[in-house]
CHARMM internal coordinates of N, CA and C (Angstrom, degrees):
IC EDIT
DIST 1 N 1 CA 1.4430
DIST 1 CA 1 C 1.5230
ANGL 1 N 1 CA 1 C 107.95
DIST 1 C 2 N 1.3048
ANGL 1 CA 1 C 2 N 115.41
DIHE 1 N 1 CA 1 C 2 N 149.53
DIST 2 N 2 CA 1.4573
ANGL 1 C 2 N 2 CA 121.64
DIHE 1 CA 1 C 2 N 2 CA -177.82
DIST 2 CA 2 C 1.5314
ANGL 2 N 2 CA 2 C 109.63
DIHE 1 C 2 N 2 CA 2 C -89.94
DIST 2 C 3 N 1.3104
ANGL 2 CA 2 C 3 N 116.41
DIHE 2 N 2 CA 2 C 3 N 118.69
DIST 3 N 3 CA 1.4631
ANGL 2 C 3 N 3 CA 121.64
DIHE 2 CA 2 C 3 N 3 CA -178.22
DIST 3 CA 3 C 1.5253
ANGL 3 N 3 CA 3 C 111.28
DIHE 2 C 3 N 3 CA 3 C -65.82
DIST 3 C 4 N 1.3159
ANGL 3 CA 3 C 4 N 117.78
DIHE 3 N 3 CA 3 C 4 N -25.09
DIST 4 N 4 CA 1.4667
ANGL 3 C 4 N 4 CA 121.16
DIHE 3 CA 3 C 4 N 4 CA -177.96
DIST 4 CA 4 C 1.5221
ANGL 4 N 4 CA 4 C 113.18
DIHE 3 C 4 N 4 CA 4 C -83.83
DIST 4 C 5 N 1.3100
ANGL 4 CA 4 C 5 N 118.18
DIHE 4 N 4 CA 4 C 5 N -5.42
DIST 5 N 5 CA 1.4585
ANGL 4 C 5 N 5 CA 122.19
DIHE 4 CA 4 C 5 N 5 CA 178.96
DIST 5 CA 5 C 1.5295
ANGL 5 N 5 CA 5 C 109.24
DIHE 4 C 5 N 5 CA 5 C -76.05
DIST 5 C 6 N 1.3225
ANGL 5 CA 5 C 6 N 117.25
DIHE 5 N 5 CA 5 C 6 N 134.71
DIST 6 N 6 CA 1.4673
ANGL 5 C 6 N 6 CA 120.50
DIHE 5 CA 5 C 6 N 6 CA -175.28
DIST 6 CA 6 C 1.5232
ANGL 6 N 6 CA 6 C 112.45
DIHE 5 C 6 N 6 CA 6 C -64.63
DIST 6 C 7 N 1.3298
ANGL 6 CA 6 C 7 N 118.39
DIHE 6 N 6 CA 6 C 7 N -35.49
DIST 7 N 7 CA 1.4702
ANGL 6 C 7 N 7 CA 119.59
DIHE 6 CA 6 C 7 N 7 CA 179.61
DIST 7 CA 7 C 1.5270
ANGL 7 N 7 CA 7 C 110.50
DIHE 6 C 7 N 7 CA 7 C -68.75
DIST 7 C 8 N 1.3195
ANGL 7 CA 7 C 8 N 117.29
DIHE 7 N 7 CA 7 C 8 N -35.72
DIST 8 N 8 CA 1.4692
ANGL 7 C 8 N 8 CA 121.01
DIHE 7 CA 7 C 8 N 8 CA 177.24
DIST 8 CA 8 C 1.5229
ANGL 8 N 8 CA 8 C 109.75
DIHE 7 C 8 N 8 CA 8 C -67.71
DIST 8 C 9 N 1.3178
ANGL 8 CA 8 C 9 N 116.97
DIHE 8 N 8 CA 8 C 9 N -39.61
DIST 9 N 9 CA 1.4706
ANGL 8 C 9 N 9 CA 120.13
DIHE 8 CA 8 C 9 N 9 CA 177.84
DIST 9 CA 9 C 1.5269
ANGL 9 N 9 CA 9 C 111.25
DIHE 8 C 9 N 9 CA 9 C -62.87
DIST 9 C 10 N 1.3275
ANGL 9 CA 9 C 10 N 117.28
DIHE 9 N 9 CA 9 C 10 N -37.61
DIST 10 N 10 CA 1.4598
ANGL 9 C 10 N 10 CA 120.43
DIHE 9 CA 9 C 10 N 10 CA 177.02
DIST 10 CA 10 C 1.5241
ANGL 10 N 10 CA 10 C 110.79
DIHE 9 C 10 N 10 CA 10 C -63.80
DIST 10 C 11 N 1.3242
ANGL 10 CA 10 C 11 N 116.41
DIHE 10 N 10 CA 10 C 11 N -41.12
DIST 11 N 11 CA 1.4619
ANGL 10 C 11 N 11 CA 120.89
DIHE 10 CA 10 C 11 N 11 CA 178.83
DIST 11 CA 11 C 1.5251
ANGL 11 N 11 CA 11 C 110.06
DIHE 10 C 11 N 11 CA 11 C -63.61
DIST 11 C 12 N 1.3286
ANGL 11 CA 11 C 12 N 116.08
DIHE 11 N 11 CA 11 C 12 N -44.00
DIST 12 N 12 CA 1.4669
ANGL 11 C 12 N 12 CA 120.36
DIHE 11 CA 11 C 12 N 12 CA 178.69
DIST 12 CA 12 C 1.5236
ANGL 12 N 12 CA 12 C 110.00
DIHE 11 C 12 N 12 CA 12 C -60.73
DIST 12 C 13 N 1.3123
ANGL 12 CA 12 C 13 N 117.57
DIHE 12 N 12 CA 12 C 13 N -45.62
DIST 13 N 13 CA 1.4649
ANGL 12 C 13 N 13 CA 121.23
DIHE 12 CA 12 C 13 N 13 CA 179.58
DIST 13 CA 13 C 1.5209
ANGL 13 N 13 CA 13 C 111.58
DIHE 12 C 13 N 13 CA 13 C -61.92
DIST 13 C 14 N 1.3319
ANGL 13 CA 13 C 14 N 117.04
DIHE 13 N 13 CA 13 C 14 N -40.45
DIST 14 N 14 CA 1.4634
ANGL 13 C 14 N 14 CA 120.68
DIHE 13 CA 13 C 14 N 14 CA 178.31
DIST 14 CA 14 C 1.5260
ANGL 14 N 14 CA 14 C 111.02
DIHE 13 C 14 N 14 CA 14 C -64.06
DIST 14 C 15 N 1.3255
ANGL 14 CA 14 C 15 N 117.05
DIHE 14 N 14 CA 14 C 15 N -42.17
DIST 15 N 15 CA 1.4656
ANGL 14 C 15 N 15 CA 120.58
DIHE 14 CA 14 C 15 N 15 CA 178.88
DIST 15 CA 15 C 1.5203
ANGL 15 N 15 CA 15 C 111.44
DIHE 14 C 15 N 15 CA 15 C -65.59
DIST 15 C 16 N 1.3200
ANGL 15 CA 15 C 16 N 116.26
DIHE 15 N 15 CA 15 C 16 N -40.16
DIST 16 N 16 CA 1.4677
ANGL 15 C 16 N 16 CA 120.18
DIHE 15 CA 15 C 16 N 16 CA 179.05
DIST 16 CA 16 C 1.5280
ANGL 16 N 16 CA 16 C 109.95
DIHE 15 C 16 N 16 CA 16 C -63.63
DIST 16 C 17 N 1.3193
ANGL 16 CA 16 C 17 N 116.84
DIHE 16 N 16 CA 16 C 17 N -43.70
DIST 17 N 17 CA 1.4634
ANGL 16 C 17 N 17 CA 120.75
DIHE 16 CA 16 C 17 N 17 CA -177.84
DIST 17 CA 17 C 1.5311
ANGL 17 N 17 CA 17 C 111.58
DIHE 16 C 17 N 17 CA 17 C -70.21
DIST 17 C 18 N 1.3258
ANGL 17 CA 17 C 18 N 116.93
DIHE 17 N 17 CA 17 C 18 N -42.70
DIST 18 N 18 CA 1.4620
ANGL 17 C 18 N 18 CA 119.24
DIHE 17 CA 17 C 18 N 18 CA -175.68
DIST 18 CA 18 C 1.5227
ANGL 18 N 18 CA 18 C 112.27
DIHE 17 C 18 N 18 CA 18 C -73.73
DIST 18 C 19 N 1.3165
ANGL 18 CA 18 C 19 N 117.66
DIHE 18 N 18 CA 18 C 19 N -34.38
DIST 19 N 19 CA 1.4647
ANGL 18 C 19 N 19 CA 120.94
DIHE 18 CA 18 C 19 N 19 CA -177.98
DIST 19 CA 19 C 1.5222
ANGL 19 N 19 CA 19 C 112.86
DIHE 18 C 19 N 19 CA 19 C -95.86
DIST 19 C 20 N 1.3333
ANGL 19 CA 19 C 20 N 117.29
DIHE 19 N 19 CA 19 C 20 N -3.65
DIST 20 N 20 CA 1.4683
ANGL 19 C 20 N 20 CA 123.14
DIHE 19 CA 19 C 20 N 20 CA -179.77
DIST 20 CA 20 C 1.5271
ANGL 20 N 20 CA 20 C 111.13
DIHE 19 C 20 N 20 CA 20 C 49.79
DIST 20 C 21 N 1.3192
ANGL 20 CA 20 C 21 N 114.25
DIHE 20 N 20 CA 20 C 21 N 58.78
DIST 21 N 21 CA 1.4584
ANGL 20 C 21 N 21 CA 120.44
DIHE 20 CA 20 C 21 N 21 CA -176.56
DIST 21 CA 21 C 1.5222
ANGL 21 N 21 CA 21 C 111.28
DIHE 20 C 21 N 21 CA 21 C -76.10
DIST 21 C 22 N 1.3296
ANGL 21 CA 21 C 22 N 115.50
DIHE 21 N 21 CA 21 C 22 N 145.43
DIST 22 N 22 CA 1.4598
ANGL 21 C 22 N 22 CA 119.62
DIHE 21 CA 21 C 22 N 22 CA 175.56
DIST 22 CA 22 C 1.5314
ANGL 22 N 22 CA 22 C 109.37
DIHE 21 C 22 N 22 CA 22 C -87.80
DIST 22 C 23 N 1.3052
ANGL 22 CA 22 C 23 N 116.06
DIHE 22 N 22 CA 22 C 23 N -176.37
DIST 23 N 23 CA 1.4699
ANGL 22 C 23 N 23 CA 121.73
DIHE 22 CA 22 C 23 N 23 CA -174.15
DIST 23 CA 23 C 1.5303
ANGL 23 N 23 CA 23 C 112.42
DIHE 22 C 23 N 23 CA 23 C -60.33
DIST 23 C 24 N 1.3117
ANGL 23 CA 23 C 24 N 117.68
DIHE 23 N 23 CA 23 C 24 N -45.60
DIST 24 N 24 CA 1.4660
ANGL 23 C 24 N 24 CA 121.27
DIHE 23 CA 23 C 24 N 24 CA -179.20
DIST 24 CA 24 C 1.5249
ANGL 24 N 24 CA 24 C 110.59
DIHE 23 C 24 N 24 CA 24 C -66.83
DIST 24 C 25 N 1.3229
ANGL 24 CA 24 C 25 N 116.78
DIHE 24 N 24 CA 24 C 25 N -40.46
DIST 25 N 25 CA 1.4646
ANGL 24 C 25 N 25 CA 121.03
DIHE 24 CA 24 C 25 N 25 CA 178.71
DIST 25 CA 25 C 1.5242
ANGL 25 N 25 CA 25 C 111.13
DIHE 24 C 25 N 25 CA 25 C -64.28
DIST 25 C 26 N 1.3156
ANGL 25 CA 25 C 26 N 116.99
DIHE 25 N 25 CA 25 C 26 N -36.67
DIST 26 N 26 CA 1.4693
ANGL 25 C 26 N 26 CA 120.80
DIHE 25 CA 25 C 26 N 26 CA 177.89
DIST 26 CA 26 C 1.5242
ANGL 26 N 26 CA 26 C 110.42
DIHE 25 C 26 N 26 CA 26 C -63.55
DIST 26 C 27 N 1.3175
ANGL 26 CA 26 C 27 N 116.56
DIHE 26 N 26 CA 26 C 27 N -43.26
DIST 27 N 27 CA 1.4650
ANGL 26 C 27 N 27 CA 120.38
DIHE 26 CA 26 C 27 N 27 CA 178.55
DIST 27 CA 27 C 1.5276
ANGL 27 N 27 CA 27 C 111.15
DIHE 26 C 27 N 27 CA 27 C -64.09
DIST 27 C 28 N 1.3201
ANGL 27 CA 27 C 28 N 116.79
DIHE 27 N 27 CA 27 C 28 N -40.97
DIST 28 N 28 CA 1.4636
ANGL 27 C 28 N 28 CA 120.50
DIHE 27 CA 27 C 28 N 28 CA 177.34
DIST 28 CA 28 C 1.5183
ANGL 28 N 28 CA 28 C 110.62
DIHE 27 C 28 N 28 CA 28 C -64.60
DIST 28 C 29 N 1.3220
ANGL 28 CA 28 C 29 N 117.02
DIHE 28 N 28 CA 28 C 29 N -38.49
DIST 29 N 29 CA 1.4599
ANGL 28 C 29 N 29 CA 121.12
DIHE 28 CA 28 C 29 N 29 CA 179.12
DIST 29 CA 29 C 1.5219
ANGL 29 N 29 CA 29 C 110.71
DIHE 28 C 29 N 29 CA 29 C -61.86
DIST 29 C 30 N 1.3140
ANGL 29 CA 29 C 30 N 117.55
DIHE 29 N 29 CA 29 C 30 N -43.76
DIST 30 N 30 CA 1.4599
ANGL 29 C 30 N 30 CA 121.30
DIHE 29 CA 29 C 30 N 30 CA 179.42
DIST 30 CA 30 C 1.5261
ANGL 30 N 30 CA 30 C 110.48
DIHE 29 C 30 N 30 CA 30 C -63.51
DIST 30 C 31 N 1.3329
ANGL 30 CA 30 C 31 N 116.69
DIHE 30 N 30 CA 30 C 31 N -38.79
DIST 31 N 31 CA 1.4643
ANGL 30 C 31 N 31 CA 119.62
DIHE 30 CA 30 C 31 N 31 CA 176.51
DIST 31 CA 31 C 1.5262
ANGL 31 N 31 CA 31 C 111.12
DIHE 30 C 31 N 31 CA 31 C -64.95
DIST 31 C 32 N 1.3241
ANGL 31 CA 31 C 32 N 116.92
DIHE 31 N 31 CA 31 C 32 N -40.01
DIST 32 N 32 CA 1.4616
ANGL 31 C 32 N 32 CA 120.75
DIHE 31 CA 31 C 32 N 32 CA 179.90
DIST 32 CA 32 C 1.5224
ANGL 32 N 32 CA 32 C 111.94
DIHE 31 C 32 N 32 CA 32 C -68.21
DIST 32 C 33 N 1.3251
ANGL 32 CA 32 C 33 N 116.88
DIHE 32 N 32 CA 32 C 33 N -32.73
DIST 33 N 33 CA 1.4632
ANGL 32 C 33 N 33 CA 120.21
DIHE 32 CA 32 C 33 N 33 CA 178.64
DIST 33 CA 33 C 1.5202
ANGL 33 N 33 CA 33 C 110.43
DIHE 32 C 33 N 33 CA 33 C -61.97
DIST 33 C 34 N 1.3147
ANGL 33 CA 33 C 34 N 115.47
DIHE 33 N 33 CA 33 C 34 N -40.33
DIST 34 N 34 CA 1.4639
ANGL 33 C 34 N 34 CA 118.70
DIHE 33 CA 33 C 34 N 34 CA -176.82
DIST 34 CA 34 C 1.5228
ANGL 34 N 34 CA 34 C 112.55
DIHE 33 C 34 N 34 CA 34 C -67.76
DIST 34 C 35 N 1.3374
ANGL 34 CA 34 C 35 N 119.14
DIHE 34 N 34 CA 34 C 35 N -24.79
DIST 35 N 35 CA 1.4649
ANGL 34 C 35 N 35 CA 120.36
DIHE 34 CA 34 C 35 N 35 CA 179.62
DIST 35 CA 35 C 1.5247
ANGL 35 N 35 CA 35 C 112.72
DIHE 34 C 35 N 35 CA 35 C -100.89
DIST 35 C 36 N 1.3214
ANGL 35 CA 35 C 36 N 117.64
DIHE 35 N 35 CA 35 C 36 N -8.02
DIST 36 N 36 CA 1.4642
ANGL 35 C 36 N 36 CA 121.28
DIHE 35 CA 35 C 36 N 36 CA -179.50
DIST 36 CA 36 C 1.5233
ANGL 36 N 36 CA 36 C 110.23
DIHE 35 C 36 N 36 CA 36 C -88.97
DIST 36 C 37 N 1.3188
ANGL 36 CA 36 C 37 N 115.47
DIHE 36 N 36 CA 36 C 37 N 145.49
DIST 37 N 37 CA 1.4596
ANGL 36 C 37 N 37 CA 120.48
DIHE 36 CA 36 C 37 N 37 CA -179.47
DIST 37 CA 37 C 1.5191
ANGL 37 N 37 CA 37 C 113.13
DIHE 36 C 37 N 37 CA 37 C -97.87
DIST 37 C 38 N 1.3310
ANGL 37 CA 37 C 38 N 117.10
DIHE 37 N 37 CA 37 C 38 N -16.04
DIST 38 N 38 CA 1.4590
ANGL 37 C 38 N 38 CA 121.10
DIHE 37 CA 37 C 38 N 38 CA -179.62
DIST 38 CA 38 C 1.5232
ANGL 38 N 38 CA 38 C 109.27
DIHE 37 C 38 N 38 CA 38 C -152.08
DIST 38 C 39 N 1.3127
ANGL 38 CA 38 C 39 N 114.81
DIHE 38 N 38 CA 38 C 39 N 170.77
DIST 39 N 39 CA 1.4592
ANGL 38 C 39 N 39 CA 119.96
DIHE 38 CA 38 C 39 N 39 CA 179.61
DIST 39 CA 39 C 1.5191
ANGL 39 N 39 CA 39 C 110.32
DIHE 38 C 39 N 39 CA 39 C -66.82
DIST 39 C 40 N 1.3252
ANGL 39 CA 39 C 40 N 116.35
DIHE 39 N 39 CA 39 C 40 N -39.22
DIST 40 N 40 CA 1.4623
ANGL 39 C 40 N 40 CA 120.44
DIHE 39 CA 39 C 40 N 40 CA 178.68
DIST 40 CA 40 C 1.5239
ANGL 40 N 40 CA 40 C 110.49
DIHE 39 C 40 N 40 CA 40 C -62.30
DIST 40 C 41 N 1.3109
ANGL 40 CA 40 C 41 N 116.92
DIHE 40 N 40 CA 40 C 41 N -42.07
DIST 41 N 41 CA 1.4576
ANGL 40 C 41 N 41 CA 120.92
DIHE 40 CA 40 C 41 N 41 CA 178.52
DIST 41 CA 41 C 1.5254
ANGL 41 N 41 CA 41 C 110.57
DIHE 40 C 41 N 41 CA 41 C -66.73
DIST 41 C 42 N 1.3236
ANGL 41 CA 41 C 42 N 117.06
DIHE 41 N 41 CA 41 C 42 N -37.68
DIST 42 N 42 CA 1.4601
ANGL 41 C 42 N 42 CA 121.03
DIHE 41 CA 41 C 42 N 42 CA 177.25
DIST 42 CA 42 C 1.5222
ANGL 42 N 42 CA 42 C 110.50
DIHE 41 C 42 N 42 CA 42 C -61.13
DIST 42 C 43 N 1.3196
ANGL 42 CA 42 C 43 N 117.42
DIHE 42 N 42 CA 42 C 43 N -47.35
DIST 43 N 43 CA 1.4663
ANGL 42 C 43 N 43 CA 120.87
DIHE 42 CA 42 C 43 N 43 CA -180.00
DIST 43 CA 43 C 1.5241
ANGL 43 N 43 CA 43 C 110.69
DIHE 42 C 43 N 43 CA 43 C -64.09
DIST 43 C 44 N 1.3367
ANGL 43 CA 43 C 44 N 116.38
DIHE 43 N 43 CA 43 C 44 N -38.49
DIST 44 N 44 CA 1.4589
ANGL 43 C 44 N 44 CA 119.94
DIHE 43 CA 43 C 44 N 44 CA 176.99
DIST 44 CA 44 C 1.5230
ANGL 44 N 44 CA 44 C 110.49
DIHE 43 C 44 N 44 CA 44 C -63.97
DIST 44 C 45 N 1.3270
ANGL 44 CA 44 C 45 N 117.26
DIHE 44 N 44 CA 44 C 45 N -42.91
DIST 45 N 45 CA 1.4662
ANGL 44 C 45 N 45 CA 121.51
DIHE 44 CA 44 C 45 N 45 CA 177.43
DIST 45 CA 45 C 1.5215
ANGL 45 N 45 CA 45 C 111.29
DIHE 44 C 45 N 45 CA 45 C -62.94
DIST 45 C 46 N 1.3199
ANGL 45 CA 45 C 46 N 116.70
DIHE 45 N 45 CA 45 C 46 N -36.70
DIST 46 N 46 CA 1.4634
ANGL 45 C 46 N 46 CA 120.34
DIHE 45 CA 45 C 46 N 46 CA 178.61
DIST 46 CA 46 C 1.5200
ANGL 46 N 46 CA 46 C 110.80
DIHE 45 C 46 N 46 CA 46 C -65.21
DIST 46 C 47 N 1.3409
ANGL 46 CA 46 C 47 N 116.44
DIHE 46 N 46 CA 46 C 47 N -36.26
DIST 47 N 47 CA 1.4619
ANGL 46 C 47 N 47 CA 119.37
DIHE 46 CA 46 C 47 N 47 CA 178.85
DIST 47 CA 47 C 1.5233
ANGL 47 N 47 CA 47 C 111.46
DIHE 46 C 47 N 47 CA 47 C -68.00
DIST 47 C 48 N 1.3156
ANGL 47 CA 47 C 48 N 116.87
DIHE 47 N 47 CA 47 C 48 N -33.08
DIST 48 N 48 CA 1.4621
ANGL 47 C 48 N 48 CA 120.92
DIHE 47 CA 47 C 48 N 48 CA -178.68
DIST 48 CA 48 C 1.5210
ANGL 48 N 48 CA 48 C 112.84
DIHE 47 C 48 N 48 CA 48 C -84.69
DIST 48 C 49 N 1.3231
ANGL 48 CA 48 C 49 N 116.83
DIHE 48 N 48 CA 48 C 49 N -25.19
DIST 49 N 49 CA 1.4671
ANGL 48 C 49 N 49 CA 120.65
DIHE 48 CA 48 C 49 N 49 CA -177.93
DIST 49 CA 49 C 1.5225
ANGL 49 N 49 CA 49 C 110.17
DIHE 48 C 49 N 49 CA 49 C -75.43
DIST 49 C 50 N 1.3205
ANGL 49 CA 49 C 50 N 116.20
DIHE 49 N 49 CA 49 C 50 N 133.84
DIST 50 N 50 CA 1.4515
ANGL 49 C 50 N 50 CA 120.64
DIHE 49 CA 49 C 50 N 50 CA 178.53
DIST 50 CA 50 C 1.5256
ANGL 50 N 50 CA 50 C 109.19
DIHE 49 C 50 N 50 CA 50 C -86.87
DIST 50 C 51 N 1.3300
ANGL 50 CA 50 C 51 N 116.30
DIHE 50 N 50 CA 50 C 51 N 124.80
DIST 51 N 51 CA 1.4625
ANGL 50 C 51 N 51 CA 121.06
DIHE 50 CA 50 C 51 N 51 CA 179.22
DIST 51 CA 51 C 1.5007
ANGL 51 N 51 CA 51 C 109.99
DIHE 50 C 51 N 51 CA 51 C -89.75
END
COOR INIT
IC SEED 1 N 1 CA 1 C
IC BUILD
């Protein structure tokens, strides 16, 4: 997914707000977005990633 896309940024912001992510988790989320192909894959990657 493209981090510079406005719809992807909205999704990232929603995940940050709903999960109350800290600074390190936010950075990991941005890294996961770049390797994920869909929102479902991103959420799956978040479940597997150790915070």
